[in-house]
Wavefront OBJ file of the C-alpha trace (Angstrom):
o trace
v -26.562 -12.610 16.525
v -26.725 -8.653 15.994
v -26.428 -7.725 12.370
v -24.903 -4.650 12.658
v -25.358 -3.442 9.011
v -23.147 -0.319 9.597
v -19.873 -1.727 10.622
v -15.914 -0.698 10.463
v -12.801 -2.404 11.135
v -12.062 -0.740 14.847
v -8.835 1.224 13.749
v -9.031 5.021 13.882
v -6.042 7.608 13.095
v -4.442 8.233 16.589
v -5.060 11.804 17.414
v -2.260 14.300 17.977
v -2.520 13.959 21.861
v -1.989 10.093 21.327
v 0.784 10.013 19.001
v 2.501 12.697 21.008
v 2.022 10.915 24.385
v 3.375 7.617 23.125
v 6.592 9.524 21.398
v 7.155 10.989 24.521
v 6.804 7.135 26.532
v 9.436 5.621 23.927
v 11.946 8.588 24.718
v 11.739 8.219 28.255
v 9.941 11.591 28.418
v 6.802 10.574 30.388
v 5.484 7.429 32.370
v 3.182 4.804 31.334
v 0.079 6.332 33.471
v 0.478 9.739 31.654
v 0.418 7.518 28.246
v -2.375 5.415 29.514
v -4.335 9.062 30.712
v -3.902 10.264 27.046
v -5.374 7.170 25.770
v -8.363 7.222 27.803
v -9.238 10.886 26.938
v -8.648 9.954 23.268
v -11.029 7.016 23.359
v -13.522 8.852 25.253
v -13.947 11.332 22.405
v -13.970 8.603 19.779
v -16.787 6.608 21.288
v -18.996 9.944 21.604
v -18.024 10.527 18.328
v -19.224 6.847 17.209
v -22.255 7.546 19.179
v -23.103 10.825 17.589
v -22.490 9.174 13.923
v -25.006 6.278 14.796
v -22.569 3.340 14.477
v -24.226 0.067 15.351
v -20.996 -1.103 17.226
v -18.005 0.706 19.278
v -14.304 0.215 19.134
v -11.427 2.067 21.103
v -10.000 3.001 17.820
v -7.124 0.782 18.624
v -5.522 3.470 20.280
v -3.840 1.436 22.479
v -1.826 -0.181 20.122
v 1.310 0.473 18.244
v -0.161 -1.780 15.049
v -3.220 -4.388 14.422
v -1.282 -7.176 15.060
v 1.271 -6.236 17.774
v -0.659 -6.932 21.290
v 0.279 -10.522 20.270
v 4.059 -9.733 19.684
v 4.068 -7.808 22.793
v 2.258 -10.255 24.869
v 4.711 -13.070 24.608
v 8.600 -13.347 25.332
v 10.881 -15.051 22.433
v 10.898 -12.289 19.999
v 14.744 -11.122 18.939
v 16.056 -8.101 16.824
v 16.628 -9.343 13.084
v 20.491 -8.929 12.253
v 19.593 -8.991 8.704
v 15.802 -8.157 8.190
v 14.274 -10.354 5.657
v 11.662 -8.559 3.057
v 8.186 -9.159 4.463
v 6.144 -7.355 1.447
v 6.465 -4.989 -1.019
v 4.500 -1.668 -0.455
v 2.630 -0.088 -3.581
v 0.474 2.876 -3.428
v 0.779 6.745 -2.763
v 4.655 7.816 -2.405
v 6.141 6.930 -5.686
v 8.280 3.281 -6.307
v 6.991 0.616 -4.572
v 8.611 0.055 -1.179
v 10.456 -2.908 0.431
v 9.548 -3.359 4.334
v 11.891 -5.536 6.477
v 10.972 -7.304 9.705
v 12.545 -5.831 12.410
v 12.027 -8.822 14.804
v 11.845 -12.589 14.293
v 11.091 -15.290 16.401
v 14.545 -16.526 18.140
v 13.273 -18.953 21.149
v 10.333 -20.912 21.867
v 7.539 -18.450 22.485
v 6.192 -17.870 26.086
v 3.009 -16.073 26.717
v 3.706 -13.135 29.397
v 0.005 -11.760 29.319
v -3.408 -11.989 27.918
v -3.365 -9.443 24.480
v -6.253 -7.634 25.366
v -7.613 -7.590 28.883
v -7.161 -3.998 29.981
v -8.651 -2.811 26.545
v -12.098 -5.100 27.008
v -12.158 -3.768 30.901
v -12.012 -0.091 29.432
v -14.643 -0.508 26.916
v -16.829 -2.764 29.203
v -16.898 0.289 31.641
v -17.320 3.237 28.922
v -18.629 1.983 25.726
v -21.983 3.419 25.058
v -23.083 0.239 23.303
v -21.983 -3.149 22.428
v -18.357 -3.362 21.035
v -15.976 -5.151 19.347
v -12.150 -6.491 19.990
v -9.786 -7.545 17.157
v -7.065 -10.165 17.523
v -4.832 -11.032 14.642
v -4.980 -14.139 12.779
v -2.136 -16.678 13.440
v -1.853 -16.764 9.821
v -0.226 -13.444 10.246
v 3.004 -14.469 11.945
v 4.962 -17.304 10.750
v 5.770 -15.813 7.384
v 6.742 -12.901 9.006
v 8.277 -13.843 11.836
v 10.069 -17.273 10.954
v 14.213 -16.555 9.943
v 16.213 -19.670 9.007
v 18.968 -19.806 11.262
v 17.573 -18.059 13.682
v 14.154 -19.628 14.512
v 14.729 -23.136 13.422
v 16.676 -24.051 16.316
v 13.587 -23.671 18.083
v 10.637 -24.563 15.684
v 11.706 -26.854 13.115
v 9.428 -25.060 10.220
v 6.553 -22.395 9.971
v 4.044 -24.784 10.607
v 5.263 -25.735 14.209
v 5.170 -21.979 14.772
v 1.652 -21.677 13.112
v 0.252 -23.951 15.639
v 1.746 -22.600 18.809
v 0.774 -19.469 17.838
v -2.630 -20.567 17.276
v -2.746 -22.078 20.696
v -2.345 -18.478 21.996
v -4.770 -16.736 19.522
v -7.521 -19.633 20.342
v -6.925 -18.726 24.148
v -7.533 -15.219 23.862
v -10.641 -15.593 21.657
v -12.098 -17.973 23.959
v -11.553 -15.363 27.244
v -12.779 -12.952 24.655
v -16.207 -14.670 24.770
v -16.498 -15.638 28.227
v -15.803 -12.013 29.205
v -19.209 -11.134 27.643
v -17.262 -9.269 24.598
v -20.171 -8.763 22.290
v -18.313 -8.766 18.856
v -15.219 -10.813 18.372
v -13.266 -10.142 14.823
v -10.079 -11.722 13.630
v -8.052 -10.173 11.358
v -6.425 -11.979 8.231
v -4.855 -10.401 5.749
v -2.863 -12.677 4.507
v -5.471 -14.928 2.682
v -4.872 -12.589 -0.210
v -1.562 -13.924 -0.876
v -3.049 -17.203 -2.200
v -5.220 -14.962 -4.796
v -2.002 -13.100 -5.950
v 0.448 -14.671 -8.377
v 3.456 -12.951 -7.156
v 3.167 -14.003 -3.543
v 2.094 -17.322 -4.540
v 5.629 -17.412 -6.433
v 7.295 -15.730 -3.232
v 5.913 -18.904 -0.972
v 7.344 -21.146 -3.743
v 10.762 -19.502 -3.249
v 10.428 -20.109 0.436
v 10.070 -23.676 -0.430
v 6.208 -24.088 0.445
v 3.230 -24.915 -1.697
v 0.810 -22.536 -1.890
v -2.004 -24.346 -1.832
v -0.928 -26.574 0.842
v 0.025 -23.636 3.246
v -3.580 -21.999 2.576
v -5.187 -25.235 3.415
v -3.109 -25.219 6.695
v -3.997 -21.668 6.990
v -7.683 -22.362 7.265
v -7.339 -25.296 9.756
v -5.578 -23.211 11.978
v -8.024 -20.503 12.057
v -10.603 -22.867 12.296
v -8.945 -24.204 15.540
v -9.247 -20.677 16.755
v -12.966 -20.231 16.007
v -14.016 -23.809 17.465
v -16.770 -23.438 20.079
v -16.833 -19.686 19.767
v -20.197 -19.339 18.082
v -23.341 -18.670 20.567
v -26.263 -16.387 21.336
v -25.422 -12.854 21.901
v -21.845 -12.901 20.405
v -20.902 -12.200 16.906
v -17.969 -14.158 15.700
v -16.105 -12.524 12.552
v -13.036 -12.805 10.233
v -12.028 -9.664 8.051
v -9.752 -9.920 5.009
v -7.813 -6.941 3.033
v -4.757 -6.494 0.860
v -2.602 -4.838 3.051
v -3.064 -1.472 4.806
v -0.068 0.898 5.689
v 0.051 4.418 5.209
v -2.603 4.058 2.003
v -0.429 1.295 0.600
v -1.446 -1.822 -0.068
v 0.613 -5.571 -0.791
v -1.676 -7.825 -2.611
v -4.387 -7.985 -5.598
v -6.411 -10.640 -6.827
v -10.354 -11.615 -6.655
v -11.599 -14.314 -3.791
v -12.574 -16.870 -6.384
v -9.560 -19.128 -5.771
v -9.989 -19.431 -2.284
v -13.878 -18.555 -1.685
v -15.567 -21.885 -1.601
v -13.097 -23.769 1.174
v -12.720 -20.129 3.359
v -16.489 -19.462 3.000
v -17.349 -22.796 3.936
v -15.115 -24.147 6.423
v -14.878 -21.186 8.843
v -17.175 -21.311 11.566
v -17.987 -17.709 11.403
v -20.780 -15.407 11.628
v -19.896 -12.729 9.256
v -17.138 -11.843 6.770
v -15.670 -8.446 6.453
v -14.460 -8.510 2.864
v -12.277 -5.826 1.093
v -14.311 -4.256 -1.918
v -13.187 -0.820 -2.508
v -11.076 -1.211 -5.875
v -10.794 -3.471 -8.498
v -7.786 -5.367 -6.955
v -10.679 -7.228 -4.985
v -12.275 -8.717 -8.080
v -15.871 -9.094 -8.441
v -18.666 -10.036 -6.154
v -19.425 -13.321 -7.920
v -17.296 -15.404 -5.164
v -20.105 -14.482 -2.991
v -22.315 -17.102 -4.373
v -20.220 -19.374 -2.187
v -21.519 -17.732 1.053
v -23.916 -20.448 2.950
v -27.144 -19.080 3.993
v -26.246 -18.758 7.562
v -23.461 -15.878 7.548
v -23.723 -12.149 6.664
v -21.219 -10.556 4.238
v -20.159 -7.006 5.392
v -19.255 -5.264 1.854
v -16.345 -2.869 2.542
v -17.201 -0.148 -0.145
v -15.392 2.602 1.461
v -11.841 3.378 1.329
v -10.083 4.263 4.059
v -6.667 4.755 1.780
v -8.159 7.515 -0.524
v -9.705 10.883 1.129
v -11.807 11.094 -1.754
v -15.709 10.884 -0.546
v -17.378 8.036 -2.404
v -21.046 9.132 -3.398
v -24.372 7.202 -1.809
v -25.581 6.497 -4.916
v -22.686 4.184 -6.042
v -22.532 2.366 -3.072
v -26.227 1.676 -3.410
v -25.760 0.128 -6.689
v -22.801 -1.984 -5.693
v -24.853 -3.216 -2.574
v -27.564 -3.778 -4.801
v -25.119 -5.715 -7.617
v -23.794 -7.916 -4.223
v -27.287 -8.875 -3.512
v -27.499 -11.020 -6.495
v -25.386 -13.376 -4.924
v -26.129 -12.791 -1.108
v -29.417 -11.698 0.028
v -29.741 -7.920 0.902
v -30.812 -8.550 4.511
v -27.771 -10.665 5.082
v -25.410 -7.806 3.840
v -23.847 -5.243 5.644
v -21.482 -1.932 4.870
v -18.503 -0.799 6.008
v -14.912 1.056 4.927
v -12.657 -1.849 3.464
v -10.022 -2.047 6.197
v -9.140 0.125 9.222
v -8.262 3.904 8.937
v -4.912 3.290 11.063
v -3.641 -0.582 10.736
v -0.557 1.080 12.233
v -0.192 4.021 14.323
v 1.095 6.081 11.541
v -2.169 5.993 9.822
v -3.267 6.332 6.235
v -3.136 9.595 4.014
v -6.750 11.124 5.375
v -7.595 13.421 7.774
v -9.589 12.666 10.863
v -12.924 14.876 9.432
v -12.395 13.108 6.309
v -12.330 9.489 8.368
v -15.447 10.327 10.518
v -17.255 11.944 7.347
v -16.786 8.262 5.779
v -17.981 6.762 8.821
v -20.956 9.016 8.463
v -21.817 7.776 5.014
v -21.625 4.101 5.987
v -24.187 4.853 8.792
v -26.455 7.051 6.333
v -26.083 4.164 3.675
v -26.940 1.127 5.973
v -29.724 3.315 7.171
v -31.452 3.972 3.853
v -30.626 0.631 2.751
v -31.712 -1.565 6.052
v -33.695 1.191 7.604
l 1 2 3 4 5 6 7 8 9 10 11 12 13 14 15 16 17 18 19 20 21 22 23 24 25 26 27 28 29 30 31 32 33 34 35 36 37 38 39 40 41 42 43 44 45 46 47 48 49 50 51 52 53 54 55 56 57 58 59 60 61 62 63 64 65 66 67 68 69 70 71 72 73 74 75 76 77 78 79 80 81 82 83 84 85 86 87 88 89 90 91 92 93 94 95 96 97 98 99 100 101 102 103 104 105 106 107 108 109 110 111 112 113 114 115 116 117 118 119 120 121 122 123 124 125 126 127 128 129 130 131 132 133 134 135 136 137 138 139 140 141 142 143 144 145 146 147 148 149 150 151 152 153 154 155 156 157 158 159 160 161 162 163 164 165 166 167 168 169 170 171 172 173 174 175 176 177 178 179 180 181 182 183 184 185 186 187 188 189 190 191 192 193 194 195 196 197 198 199 200 201 202 203 204 205 206 207 208 209 210 211 212 213 214 215 216 217 218 219 220 221 222 223 224 225 226 227 228 229 230 231 232 233 234 235 236 237 238 239 240 241 242 243 244 245 246 247 248 249 250 251 252 253 254 255 256 257 258 259 260 261 262 263 264 265 266 267 268 269 270 271 272 273 274 275 276 277 278 279 280 281 282 283 284 285 286 287 288 289 290 291 292 293 294 295 296 297 298 299 300 301 302 303 304 305 306 307 308 309 310 311 312 313 314 315 316 317 318 319 320 321 322 323 324 325 326 327 328 329 330 331 332 333 334 335 336 337 338 339 340 341 342 343 344 345 346 347 348 349 350 351 352 353 354 355 356 357 358 359 360 361 362 363 364 365 366 367 368
């Protein structure tokens, strides 16, 4: 397993050429091949930029996606427009008062997979990445709370649990395919674990008729089922947890302590990528539960705030974390992607690359 001490979450701000091409394609003013050509060109430039900066692991910036989770939704049939969109999250952060976000589509039939999630993305990176690359896949836990709507979904799935396990079957097959294809680094994005540490969202789950603790246990088991059999020589398997990331906004807060022991000791992964850029994430103390065969990637650099962190502060925080996990089993990264959705966070591409350069420079100073 490669340590990849300078890591990142895989999504980068979409260049103007990609945004413009995607808008033109959506409006019927350009062809799919022209959109793909624009994406190809932007990915080539992003790969070269990552090489120049010195990142340990490459990505395509998720430039072919409209959002980090949308490959799943676009790979199946069974979604229908939501006639009365349920509130999925209340986003907080820049831009004034907290904003409710409704869901545009919900599950309205049995899901049937039409295609692989990431096959074409993998093929391009295998052909063009200058070094080892990562591919990201959403956790199955991302979807039942968002896409189950009473009166629409329950004629096809009795409850969120049945929907969860049907989705887990699809995600598991995708992860197994990635490992079989020789993808060096496979990352599952699981932002919804922070619901279980946030009192507001625990109350929200109770309002849906769910026991938060039982829901957390089932969420862990669903991810375990997806990860089973993936760990092997030459492959890094990782789980990323954040507190929401959309146009510099967030939706959950709370430290890892309530879920740390169960999560860190149950999931069969090589490394955990953990948000740690603000006080919303709590202290490093829950890292005492990290098993000795796992690495922790400290998400110390904000992708939400354009303010540049100082290397001295980063070095101090890495030293603090090393009280719970030895330095040789730590790494550094931004706390989340720069563009979990194609809209991206509120900073410039130049600021993005400067922050990634800071990741690399700090990693070299600590780990050589």
